[in-house]
C-alpha positions in Angstrom: -3.1 8.1 -27.7 -5.6 7.3 -30.3 -4.3 10.2 -32.5 -0.8 8.9 -32.2 -1.4 5.4 -33.3 -4.8 5.1 -35.0 -3.1 5.5 -38.4 -1.4 2.2 -37.8 -4.7 0.3 -37.0 -5.7 -2.7 -39.1 -8.4 -5.3 -38.8 -7.0 -8.6 -37.9 -7.2 -11.3 -40.6 -9.2 -14.4 -39.7 -6.9 -16.8 -41.5 -3.5 -18.0 -40.1 -0.8 -15.4 -40.8 2.1 -16.1 -43.1 5.6 -14.9 -42.1 5.5 -12.0 -44.5 2.2 -10.9 -43.2 3.0 -10.9 -39.6 5.3 -7.9 -39.7 2.6 -5.8 -41.5 0.0 -6.8 -39.0 2.1 -6.4 -35.9 3.8 -3.3 -37.0 0.6 -2.0 -38.4 -1.6 -2.8 -35.4 -2.1 -6.4 -34.2 -1.4 -5.1 -30.7 -1.9 -1.4 -31.5 -5.4 -2.2 -32.9 -6.3 -3.7 -29.6 -5.0 -0.5 -27.9 -7.1 1.8 -30.1 -10.2 -0.3 -30.0 -10.4 -0.8 -33.8 -11.1 -4.5 -33.8 -14.3 -5.4 -35.7 -17.3 -5.4 -33.5 -15.6 -3.8 -30.5 -18.3 -1.2 -29.9 -21.0 -3.8 -29.7 -18.9 -6.1 -27.5 -18.2 -3.2 -25.1 -21.9 -2.5 -24.7 -22.5 -6.1 -23.9 -19.7 -6.1 -21.3 -21.2 -3.0 -19.5 -24.6 -4.7 -19.4 -23.0 -7.8 -17.8 -21.3 -5.7 -15.2 -24.5 -4.0 -14.2 -26.2 -7.4 -13.8 -23.3 -8.7 -11.8 -20.7 -11.2 -13.0 -20.9 -14.5 -11.1 -17.1 -15.1 -11.5 -16.4 -11.7 -9.9 -19.0 -12.5 -7.2 -17.1 -15.7 -6.4 -13.8 -13.8 -6.3 -15.3 -11.3 -3.9 -16.7 -13.9 -1.6 -13.3 -15.7 -1.4 -11.4 -12.4 -0.8 -13.8 -11.4 2.0 -13.5 -14.9 3.6 -9.7 -14.6 3.8 -9.8 -11.1 5.2 -9.3 -9.0 2.1 -12.2 -6.5 2.2 -13.7 -6.5 -1.3 -17.0 -4.9 -0.1 -20.3 -6.5 -1.0 -20.3 -9.5 -3.3 -22.2 -7.8 -6.1 -20.3 -9.2 -9.0 -18.9 -5.8 -10.1 -15.2 -5.1 -10.1 -14.6 -1.7 -8.6 -11.8 0.1 -6.8 -12.3 -1.8 -3.5 -12.3 -5.2 -5.2 -9.1 -4.3 -7.2 -7.4 -3.1 -4.0 -8.4 -6.4 -2.3 -7.0 -8.4 -5.2 -3.8 -6.4 -5.0 -3.4 -7.2 -1.3 -4.0 -10.9 -2.0 -1.5 -10.9 -4.8 1.1 -9.2 -2.6 0.7 -11.7 0.2 1.0 -14.7 -2.2 4.0 -13.2 -4.0 2.3 -12.7 -7.3 2.7 -9.7 -9.5 0.5 -7.0 -8.1 -1.8 -5.9 -10.9 -5.3 -5.7 -9.3 -6.5 -8.2 -11.8 -6.7 -12.0 -11.2 -5.3 -14.3 -13.9 -6.5 -17.9 -14.3 -3.9 -19.4 -11.9 -4.4 -16.8 -9.2 -8.2 -17.2 -9.3 -8.0 -20.9 -9.2 -5.8 -20.7 -6.1 -8.1 -18.1 -4.4 -11.4 -19.7 -5.1 -10.0 -23.2 -4.7 -8.7 -22.4 -1.2 -12.1 -20.9 -0.3 -14.0 -24.0 -1.5 -11.5 -26.2 0.3 -11.9 -24.4 3.5 -15.7 -24.3 3.2 -15.7 -28.1 2.8 -13.6 -28.6 5.9 -10.3 -29.2 4.3 -8.6 -26.8 6.6 -9.4 -29.0 9.6 -6.2 -30.9 9.0 -4.2 -27.7 9.7 -5.2 -26.8 13.3 -4.5 -23.3 14.3 -4.0 -22.0 10.8 -6.7 -19.5 9.8 -7.3 -16.3 7.8 -4.8 -15.4 5.1 -2.4 -18.1 6.1 -4.9 -20.7 4.9 -4.1 -19.6 1.4 -0.5 -20.7 1.8 -1.5 -23.9 3.5 -3.8 -24.6 0.6 -1.1 -23.8 -1.9 1.2 -26.3 -0.2 -1.6 -28.9 0.1 -2.5 -28.6 -3.6 1.0 -29.5 -4.7 1.2 -32.5 -2.3 3.0 -30.8 0.6 2.2 -30.5 4.2 2.2 -26.9 5.6 2.4 -28.1 9.2 5.5 -30.1 8.6 7.1 -27.4 6.3 6.6 -24.6 8.8 5.9 -26.1 12.2 3.2 -23.5 12.7 0.2 -25.9 13.4 -0.9 -26.3 17.0 -0.3 -29.8 18.4 -0.1 -32.8 16.1 3.5 -33.5 17.0 5.0 -31.3 14.3 8.5 -30.2 15.2 9.7 -26.7 14.2 12.0 -27.0 11.3 13.3 -23.4 11.8 13.6 -21.6 15.0 12.7 -18.0 14.5 13.5 -17.1 18.1 9.9 -16.6 19.1 9.3 -13.7 16.8 5.6 -12.7 16.6 3.6 -15.1 14.4 6.5 -17.6 14.2 7.0 -20.8 16.2 9.1 -21.0 19.4 11.4 -23.8 20.3 8.8 -26.5 20.1 6.9 -25.2 17.0 4.1 -23.5 18.9 3.4 -19.8 18.4 4.2 -18.0 21.8 0.9 -16.0 21.6 -1.3 -19.1 21.7 -1.2 -19.3 25.5 1.1 -22.3 25.8 3.7 -20.3 27.7 5.8 -17.3 27.1 8.5 -19.5 25.5 6.2 -21.7 23.5 6.3 -24.4 26.2 3.3 -26.7 26.0 1.5 -27.6 29.3 0.7 -31.2 30.1 -3.0 -30.5 29.5 -2.5 -29.3 26.0 -5.0 -30.9 23.6 -4.0 -33.4 21.1 -4.8 -32.9 17.4 -5.1 -35.6 14.8 -2.3 -36.2 12.4 -3.2 -34.6 9.0 -4.2 -37.1 6.4 -4.4 -36.6 2.7 -7.9 -36.7 1.2 -8.8 -39.9 -0.6 -8.3 -39.7 -4.4 -5.8 -36.9 -4.1 -3.5 -36.7 -7.1 0.0 -38.0 -6.4 2.9 -35.8 -7.6 6.1 -37.3 -9.1 8.4 -38.7 -6.5 11.5 -37.3 -8.1 12.1 -33.8 -6.9 14.7 -31.1 -7.1 15.6 -29.6 -3.7 16.9 -26.1 -3.2 19.5 -27.5 -0.8 22.1 -25.0 0.5 21.0 -22.7 3.3 17.5 -24.1 3.7 17.1 -27.8 3.5 13.6 -29.2 3.3 12.0 -27.0 0.7 11.4 -28.9 -2.5 10.6 -27.9 -6.1 8.7 -30.2 -8.4 10.7 -32.1 -11.0 11.0 -30.6 -14.4 8.1 -31.6 -16.6 7.6 -28.8 -19.2 4.1 -28.2 -17.9 4.9 -26.6 -14.6 3.3 -23.4 -13.4 5.6 -20.4 -13.5 3.6 -18.7 -10.8 3.8 -21.7 -8.5 7.5 -22.0 -9.2 8.2 -18.4 -8.3 6.0 -18.5 -5.2 8.1 -21.3 -3.9 11.3 -19.5 -4.8 10.1 -16.4 -2.9 9.2 -18.5 0.2 12.7 -19.9 0.2 14.3 -16.4 -0.3 12.2 -15.1 2.6 13.2 -17.9 4.9 16.9 -17.3 3.9 16.7 -13.7 5.0 16.2 -12.2 1.5 17.4 -12.7 -2.0 21.1 -13.0 -2.9 22.6 -9.5 -3.4 26.1 -10.3 -4.6 28.1 -13.2 -6.1 30.0 -13.7 -2.8 26.7 -14.3 -1.0 25.7 -17.3 -3.2 25.2 -20.5 -1.2 22.8 -22.3 -3.5 23.4 -21.4 -7.2 20.0 -22.8 -8.3 18.2 -20.6 -5.9 20.3 -17.5 -6.9 19.4 -18.1 -10.6 15.7 -18.6 -9.8 15.6 -15.4 -7.9 16.9 -13.5 -10.9 14.4 -15.3 -13.1 11.4 -14.5 -11.0 12.4 -10.8 -10.6 12.8 -10.6 -14.4 9.3 -12.1 -15.0 7.7 -9.8 -12.5 9.4 -6.8 -14.1 8.1 -7.9 -17.5 4.5 -8.0 -16.2 4.9 -4.6 -14.7 6.3 -3.2 -17.9 3.4 -4.5 -19.9 0.8 -3.3 -17.4 2.5 0.2 -17.6 2.5 0.2 -21.4 -1.2 -0.7 -21.6 -2.4 1.3 -18.6 -5.7 3.0 -19.4 -5.7 1.7 -23.0 -8.9 -0.4 -22.5 -7.2 -3.6 -23.9 -9.1 -6.8 -23.0 -7.5 -10.2 -22.3 -9.4 -11.7 -25.2 -7.7 -9.2 -27.6 -4.3 -10.0 -26.1 -4.9 -13.7 -26.3 -5.9 -13.4 -30.0 -2.9 -11.3 -30.9 -0.3 -13.1 -28.9 -1.6 -16.4 -30.3 -0.4 -15.2 -33.7 3.1 -14.6 -32.2 3.0 -18.2 -30.9 2.2 -19.5 -34.4 4.8 -17.3 -36.1 7.7 -18.4 -33.8 6.5 -22.1 -33.5 9.4 -23.6 -35.5 12.0 -21.9 -33.4 10.4 -22.5 -30.0 9.7 -26.2 -30.9 13.4 -26.6 -31.6 14.6 -25.1 -28.2 15.5 -28.6 -26.9 17.3 -29.8 -30.1 19.2 -26.8 -31.6 21.8 -24.6 -30.1 21.1 -20.9 -29.2 23.3 -19.5 -31.9 21.4 -21.4 -34.7 18.0 -20.5 -33.4 19.0 -16.8 -32.9 20.1 -16.7 -36.5 16.8 -18.4 -37.7 14.7 -16.0 -35.6 16.6 -13.0 -36.9 16.0 -14.1 -40.5 12.3 -14.6 -39.9 11.9 -11.2 -38.3 13.8 -9.6 -41.3 11.3 -11.2 -43.6 8.4 -9.9 -41.6 9.9 -6.4 -41.6 11.9 -6.0 -44.8 12.4 -2.3 -44.3 14.6 -3.1 -41.3 12.4 -1.3 -38.8 11.8 -3.9 -36.0 10.5 -1.5 -33.4 6.9 -2.7 -33.9 8.0 -6.3 -33.5 9.9 -5.5 -30.3 6.8 -3.7 -28.9 4.6 -6.6 -29.7 7.1 -9.0 -28.1 7.2 -7.0 -24.9 3.5 -6.7 -24.6 3.0 -10.5 -25.1 5.9 -11.3 -22.8 4.3 -9.6 -19.8 0.9 -11.0 -20.7 2.3 -14.5 -20.9 3.8 -14.2 -17.5 0.7 -12.7 -16.0 -1.5 -15.5 -17.4 1.1 -18.2 -16.5 1.4 -19.2 -20.2 4.9 -20.5 -21.0 4.0 -21.0 -24.7 3.3 -17.3 -25.1 6.4 -16.4 -23.0 8.8 -18.5 -25.1 7.4 -17.2 -28.4 7.6 -13.6 -27.3 11.1 -14.1 -26.0 12.2 -15.7 -29.3 10.6 -12.8 -31.3 12.4 -10.3 -29.2 15.8 -12.0 -29.7 15.2 -12.3 -33.4 14.2 -8.6 -33.6 17.6 -7.6 -32.1 16.7 -7.3 -28.4 19.3 -9.9 -27.4 19.2 -9.4 -23.6 15.8 -11.1 -23.6 17.7 -14.4 -24.4 18.2 -14.6 -20.6 14.6 -15.8 -20.3 15.1 -18.6 -22.7 18.0 -19.7 -20.6 15.9 -19.7 -17.4 13.1 -21.6 -19.0 15.4 -24.3 -20.4 17.3 -24.6 -17.1 14.1 -24.9 -15.0 12.0 -26.9 -17.5 9.2 -24.4 -17.8 7.3 -24.9 -21.0 10.2 -26.9 -22.4 12.2 -30.0 -21.4 14.9 -29.0 -19.0 18.4 -28.9 -20.5 21.0 -27.0 -18.5 23.6 -27.3 -21.3 21.5 -25.7 -23.9 20.3 -23.1 -21.4 23.9 -21.8 -21.1 24.0 -20.8 -24.7 21.0 -18.4 -24.2 22.5 -17.0 -21.0 25.8 -16.3 -23.0 23.8 -14.6 -25.8 22.2 -12.2 -23.3 25.5 -11.5 -21.4 27.4 -10.9 -24.6 24.8 -8.4 -25.9 25.0 -6.5 -22.6 28.8 -6.6 -22.7 28.6 -5.0 -26.1 26.5 -2.1 -24.8 22.9 -3.3 -25.4 20.4 -1.6 -23.2 19.4 -3.7 -20.1 15.7 -4.9 -20.3 15.2 -6.0 -16.7 15.7 -3.8 -13.6 18.1 -1.6 -15.6 19.6 0.1 -12.5 20.6 -3.4 -11.1 21.7 -5.0 -14.4 25.4 -5.2 -13.6 24.6 -6.8 -10.2 22.2 -9.2 -11.7 24.6 -10.4 -14.4 27.4 -10.8 -11.9 25.2 -13.0 -9.7 24.0 -15.1 -12.7 27.5 -15.6 -14.1 28.8 -16.7 -10.7 25.8 -19.0 -10.1 26.3 -20.6 -13.5 29.9 -21.5 -12.6 28.9 -23.0 -9.2 29.0 -19.9 -7.1 32.5 -18.6 -7.8 33.0 -15.3 -9.7 32.8 -16.1 -13.4 35.1 -14.7 -16.1 33.8 -12.3 -18.8 32.0 -14.3 -21.5 32.8 -13.6 -25.1 32.2 -15.5 -28.3 30.0 -16.0 -31.4 26.9 -15.2 -29.4 27.7 -11.5 -29.8 26.8 -11.7 -33.5 24.0 -9.3 -34.3 24.0 -7.7 -30.8 24.8 -4.3 -32.3 21.4 -4.3 -33.9 19.7 -4.2 -30.5 17.6 -1.1 -30.0 19.2 1.8 -28.2 16.4 2.1 -25.7 13.3 0.2 -24.6 10.6 0.9 -27.2 7.1 1.9 -26.2 3.6 2.4 -27.6 3.9 6.2 -27.1 0.7 5.9 -25.1 1.6 9.1 -23.2 1.3 11.0 -26.5 
């Protein structure tokens, strides 16, 4: 791997990049330099990191304590991330619906350690009967102002009616909201002597969420998504989407199955973001890239595309696509945009893994400008949901059309390629209210022919 790309390695400049420098740095090694370990001072920093690991990292130790508390066996809390700790993190991520990477990002760690501290301080007392891993979901609901008992009916006593009857399936409430295996009768019938539990109360000083909400509606009334604010967590949003999908019996698989268009579009968005994370992790697997290096390099992409991403709420998709294309041509005057595409893909997955909408929007805009038009789908999702940008469904449609037109013209799918036709059909139908949508054509196809014939890679295998 080092032999294949070390010739492209450059030392990152300390000063802010100009547009004409970015192409040289990115194509020449802004990300690749991180992959080959050629950043100045890397060797010394690596030695310091190994020393820290031997001494035990207090952050890792806290992670291990929390994982062990919730039943994910991370081994001894020694502050060293090993195979057992990574496996425990992966199980935690899978349970919570996060991308399974074996590495905690900031949001995932805050949820894990926050839930542990909350439980240790007695916060879980307001959720009688909820314990172990399920406390993580109760805490996630609690932290966004919800009430897990009322949402699921799974708490013992407290007068919480079951909102969904799962027919007494193991681990789910019976007709009165009580799990059958708790000893209150084979059919979940509570005896007269059943103990009473206090009504959950919100802690004093708890932050109040906006009262205006956007409900999923359709097949599962009662679940709510926070109102668009531009500062919402992507991970939290997708966790809620996955909970609703699970309660609905699974994600929508065809246009005819759409009951709630918003939920159908959100399912496609979350699957695309998860795929982007997996793609980045695969590209950088074994490359010894640190998050600090990725943060530094992807920050330069944010600076480079700032003018275009700042205008997402004021300018139409066609105008911004043209502006981004012109900027990438200036950065790569020889017309070879492969390095820009590779950089955009790495930063895209990293942005989703770290729950950073600013990085995601900049990387998506860079990819669209470099000719990979199918990535415009993500800009549509973010505009529609208000993730990192003020929600604007009308402007979002222009970005969806840009992506669909590129795919119609033969561009290579970039998300779940084997399911691309199905995904596009679902999104088109959802955007028109659930009915099958006509084929979309128009000016948004301009430049689609320049999309790369295949997904680029770092050639790490070589």
